[in-house]
Structure formats: C-alpha cells, structure tokens
N, CA and C atoms as a LAMMPS dump frame, in Angstrom:
ITEM: TIMESTEP
0
ITEM: NUMBER OF ATOMS
228
ITEM: BOX BOUNDS ff ff ff
-5.0000000000000000e+02 5.0000000000000000e+02
-5.0000000000000000e+02 5.0000000000000000e+02
-5.0000000000000000e+02 5.0000000000000000e+02
ITEM: ATOMS id mol type element x y z
1 1 1 N 0.828 -1.184 0
2 1 2 C 0 0 0
3 1 3 C 0.879 1.258 0
4 2 1 N 1.779 1.38 0.985
5 2 2 C 2.642 2.553 1.053
6 2 3 C 3.815 2.458 0.082
7 3 1 N 4.088 1.241 -0.401
8 3 2 C 5.257 1.053 -1.252
9 3 3 C 5.131 1.823 -2.552
10 4 1 N 3.939 1.924 -3.085
11 4 2 C 3.772 2.66 -4.34
12 4 3 C 3.769 4.156 -4.112
13 5 1 N 3.382 4.591 -2.922
14 5 2 C 3.325 6.02 -2.62
15 5 3 C 4.697 6.546 -2.226
16 6 1 N 5.465 5.746 -1.512
17 6 2 C 6.76 6.181 -1.006
18 6 3 C 7.874 5.293 -1.545
19 7 1 N 8.215 5.414 -2.813
20 7 2 C 9.222 4.515 -3.373
21 7 3 C 10.65 4.845 -2.947
22 8 1 N 10.878 5.984 -2.289
23 8 2 C 12.226 6.387 -1.918
24 8 3 C 12.679 5.768 -0.61
25 9 1 N 11.793 5.075 0.101
26 9 2 C 12.189 4.482 1.375
27 9 3 C 12.961 3.197 1.131
28 10 1 N 14.142 3.124 1.716
29 10 2 C 14.956 1.934 1.566
30 10 3 C 15.194 1.241 2.905
31 11 1 N 15.066 1.946 4.006
32 11 2 C 15.29 1.352 5.319
33 11 3 C 14.489 2.123 6.363
34 12 1 N 14.53 1.609 7.587
35 12 2 C 13.842 2.289 8.683
36 12 3 C 14.499 3.619 9.003
37 13 1 N 15.815 3.726 8.789
38 13 2 C 16.491 5.002 9.031
39 13 3 C 15.985 6.078 8.078
40 14 1 N 15.796 5.711 6.809
41 14 2 C 15.256 6.673 5.844
42 14 3 C 13.845 7.102 6.246
43 15 1 N 13.041 6.14 6.673
44 15 2 C 11.682 6.46 7.107
45 15 3 C 11.707 7.365 8.332
46 16 1 N 12.659 7.139 9.238
47 16 2 C 12.769 7.979 10.431
48 16 3 C 13.171 9.399 10.102
49 17 1 N 14.09 9.565 9.159
50 17 2 C 14.514 10.913 8.768
51 17 3 C 13.38 11.652 8.085
52 18 1 N 12.669 10.982 7.194
53 18 2 C 11.527 11.61 6.526
54 18 3 C 10.447 11.964 7.548
55 19 1 N 10.195 11.07 8.493
56 19 2 C 9.214 11.344 9.542
57 19 3 C 9.61 12.51 10.419
58 20 1 N 10.905 12.629 10.737
59 20 2 C 11.381 13.744 11.55
60 20 3 C 11.192 15.077 10.824
61 21 1 N 11.511 15.104 9.536
62 21 2 C 11.337 16.335 8.765
63 21 3 C 9.856 16.725 8.688
64 22 1 N 9.003 15.743 8.468
65 22 2 C 7.563 16.023 8.415
66 22 3 C 7.063 16.531 9.766
67 23 1 N 7.512 15.898 10.857
68 23 2 C 7.067 16.313 12.188
69 23 3 C 7.546 17.719 12.53
70 24 1 N 8.797 18.037 12.223
71 24 2 C 9.303 19.375 12.527
72 24 3 C 8.582 20.445 11.709
73 25 1 N 8.336 20.165 10.451
74 25 2 C 7.608 21.129 9.61
75 25 3 C 6.19 21.339 10.084
76 26 1 N 5.506 20.262 10.418
77 26 2 C 4.124 20.417 10.865
78 26 3 C 4.04 21.067 12.242
79 27 1 N 5.037 20.848 13.091
80 27 2 C 4.992 21.508 14.4
81 27 3 C 5.159 23.017 14.263
82 28 1 N 5.957 23.45 13.304
83 28 2 C 6.097 24.89 13.06
84 28 3 C 4.809 25.461 12.487
85 29 1 N 4.252 24.782 11.503
86 29 2 C 3.027 25.281 10.857
87 29 3 C 1.841 25.241 11.812
88 30 1 N 1.693 24.127 12.564
89 30 2 C 0.581 24.025 13.51
90 30 3 C 0.746 24.977 14.692
91 31 1 N 1.972 25.385 15.009
92 31 2 C 2.216 26.255 16.145
93 31 3 C 1.908 27.715 15.898
94 32 1 N 1.705 28.093 14.658
95 32 2 C 1.432 29.502 14.338
96 32 3 C 0.198 30.033 15.061
97 33 1 N -0.943 29.317 15.069
98 33 2 C -2.112 29.857 15.79
99 33 3 C -1.896 29.988 17.299
100 34 1 N -1.024 29.142 17.859
101 34 2 C -0.763 29.229 19.3
102 34 3 C -0.093 30.551 19.633
103 35 1 N 0.885 30.943 18.824
104 35 2 C 1.599 32.184 19.092
105 35 3 C 0.839 33.415 18.622
106 36 1 N -0.187 33.226 17.807
107 36 2 C -0.949 34.358 17.293
108 36 3 C -2.151 34.7 18.165
109 37 1 N -2.404 33.925 19.197
110 37 2 C -3.563 34.189 20.044
111 37 3 C -3.102 34.427 21.475
112 38 1 N -4.061 34.884 22.311
113 38 2 C -3.754 35.189 23.703
114 38 3 C -4.843 34.638 24.605
115 39 1 N -4.496 34.396 25.845
116 39 2 C -5.465 34.012 26.858
117 39 3 C -5.962 32.584 26.696
118 40 1 N -7.271 32.42 26.889
119 40 2 C -7.878 31.091 26.821
120 40 3 C -7.839 30.522 25.407
121 41 1 N -7.888 31.386 24.412
122 41 2 C -7.793 30.903 23.036
123 41 3 C -6.421 30.266 22.782
124 42 1 N -5.392 30.866 23.354
125 42 2 C -4.054 30.309 23.202
126 42 3 C -3.962 28.949 23.884
127 43 1 N -4.582 28.818 25.032
128 43 2 C -4.589 27.542 25.733
129 43 3 C -5.337 26.48 24.937
130 44 1 N -6.459 26.861 24.351
131 44 2 C -7.23 25.922 23.533
132 44 3 C -6.443 25.498 22.297
133 45 1 N -5.807 26.461 21.632
134 45 2 C -4.984 26.133 20.464
135 45 3 C -3.827 25.223 20.852
136 46 1 N -3.19 25.495 21.98
137 46 2 C -2.064 24.677 22.42
138 46 3 C -2.503 23.242 22.696
139 47 1 N -3.655 23.074 23.277
140 47 2 C -4.175 21.725 23.521
141 47 3 C -4.49 20.997 22.236
142 48 1 N -5.118 21.687 21.294
143 48 2 C -5.458 21.063 20.016
144 48 3 C -4.206 20.704 19.216
145 49 1 N -3.246 21.611 19.203
146 49 2 C -1.999 21.353 18.474
147 49 3 C -1.219 20.227 19.143
148 50 1 N -1.184 20.21 20.45
149 50 2 C -0.498 19.139 21.169
150 50 3 C -1.118 17.776 20.885
151 51 1 N -2.428 17.721 20.831
152 51 2 C -3.108 16.467 20.514
153 51 3 C -2.803 16.036 19.08
154 52 1 N -2.871 16.967 18.143
155 52 2 C -2.598 16.642 16.741
156 52 3 C -1.162 16.17 16.553
157 53 1 N -0.209 16.827 17.22
158 53 2 C 1.188 16.421 17.091
159 53 3 C 1.453 15.077 17.76
160 54 1 N 0.753 14.785 18.845
161 54 2 C 0.905 13.491 19.492
162 54 3 C 0.395 12.364 18.602
163 55 1 N -0.747 12.575 17.982
164 55 2 C -1.293 11.576 17.059
165 55 3 C -0.357 11.392 15.866
166 56 1 N 0.153 12.494 15.336
167 56 2 C 1.086 12.409 14.215
168 56 3 C 2.349 11.654 14.605
169 57 1 N 2.864 11.911 15.786
170 57 2 C 4.07 11.237 16.251
171 57 3 C 3.847 9.738 16.408
172 58 1 N 2.702 9.35 16.941
173 58 2 C 2.386 7.923 17.082
174 58 3 C 2.32 7.255 15.715
175 59 1 N 1.685 7.912 14.746
176 59 2 C 1.586 7.338 13.401
177 59 3 C 2.963 7.212 12.747
178 60 1 N 3.832 8.186 12.95
179 60 2 C 5.178 8.121 12.377
180 60 3 C 5.975 6.989 13.02
181 61 1 N 5.873 6.824 14.328
182 61 2 C 6.603 5.754 15.013
183 61 3 C 6.103 4.389 14.554
184 62 1 N 4.791 4.237 14.397
185 62 2 C 4.243 2.969 13.894
186 62 3 C 4.724 2.715 12.471
187 63 1 N 4.757 3.752 11.649
188 63 2 C 5.217 3.608 10.272
189 63 3 C 6.676 3.168 10.219
190 64 1 N 7.518 3.768 11.054
191 64 2 C 8.937 3.397 11.083
192 64 3 C 9.1 1.969 11.606
193 65 1 N 8.311 1.589 12.608
194 65 2 C 8.401 0.221 13.131
195 65 3 C 7.973 -0.801 12.088
196 66 1 N 6.909 -0.513 11.338
197 66 2 C 6.47 -1.426 10.286
198 66 3 C 7.48 -1.497 9.148
199 67 1 N 8.141 -0.388 8.869
200 67 2 C 9.199 -0.402 7.858
201 67 3 C 10.385 -1.211 8.357
202 68 1 N 10.685 -1.111 9.643
203 68 2 C 11.838 -1.806 10.21
204 68 3 C 11.653 -3.317 10.198
205 69 1 N 10.453 -3.814 10.513
206 69 2 C 10.283 -5.257 10.563
207 69 3 C 9.904 -5.872 9.221
208 70 1 N 9.818 -5.069 8.181
209 70 2 C 9.607 -5.593 6.837
210 70 3 C 8.182 -5.675 6.383
211 71 1 N 7.23 -5.236 7.204
212 71 2 C 5.824 -5.265 6.808
213 71 3 C 5.576 -4.301 5.652
214 72 1 N 6.202 -3.138 5.711
215 72 2 C 6.11 -2.153 4.634
216 72 3 C 7.5 -2.041 4.011
217 73 1 N 7.581 -2.264 2.705
218 73 2 C 8.855 -2.138 2.015
219 73 3 C 8.602 -1.74 0.574
220 74 1 N 9.509 -0.972 0.001
221 74 2 C 9.33 -0.542 -1.391
222 74 3 C 9.582 -1.672 -2.364
223 75 1 N 8.856 -1.642 -3.475
224 75 2 C 9.071 -2.623 -4.524
225 75 3 C 9.966 -2.01 -5.593
226 76 1 N 11.157 -2.526 -5.707
227 76 2 C 12.077 -2.002 -6.708
228 76 3 C 12.096 -2.916 -7.896
C-alpha cells in the first residue's frame, strides 16, 4: 500500500529521517495559531496542536516500526 506512494524508502532510518522532517515542519506550521492568540484561546490552540502532534508522532513511530520489521517495504 505505502510502497507505491513512497518509493524512496529503503530502510527504517530513511523512514525515520523523513518522519522527523515532516514532524518538525508540521509543528512549526501548527504552532502559528498558538503564538498568534492570547489568553484562553491560546490555551485551547495549544491543547489542540499538542493532541494533533501526538497523534502524528504515534503514526510516524508505527510507520517506522512497520518499515523496520519488513511489513512495509518498497518494490524495486
């Protein structure tokens, strides 16, 4: 399933680096509303962004683990 979408993955290390870049970029983009608001709105945004980043991090870790054990691998 992922092999056709992500043909550049060759190992779990590659998947981890790609996941790290995606996570860092999304944390910057998702963090903009937190710094642009004040008071209770800022707290609400911080909670929503924290939840979204936690879910994203779990999905990236699962993806890297599945790549590591061979469940997901590119077809060359």
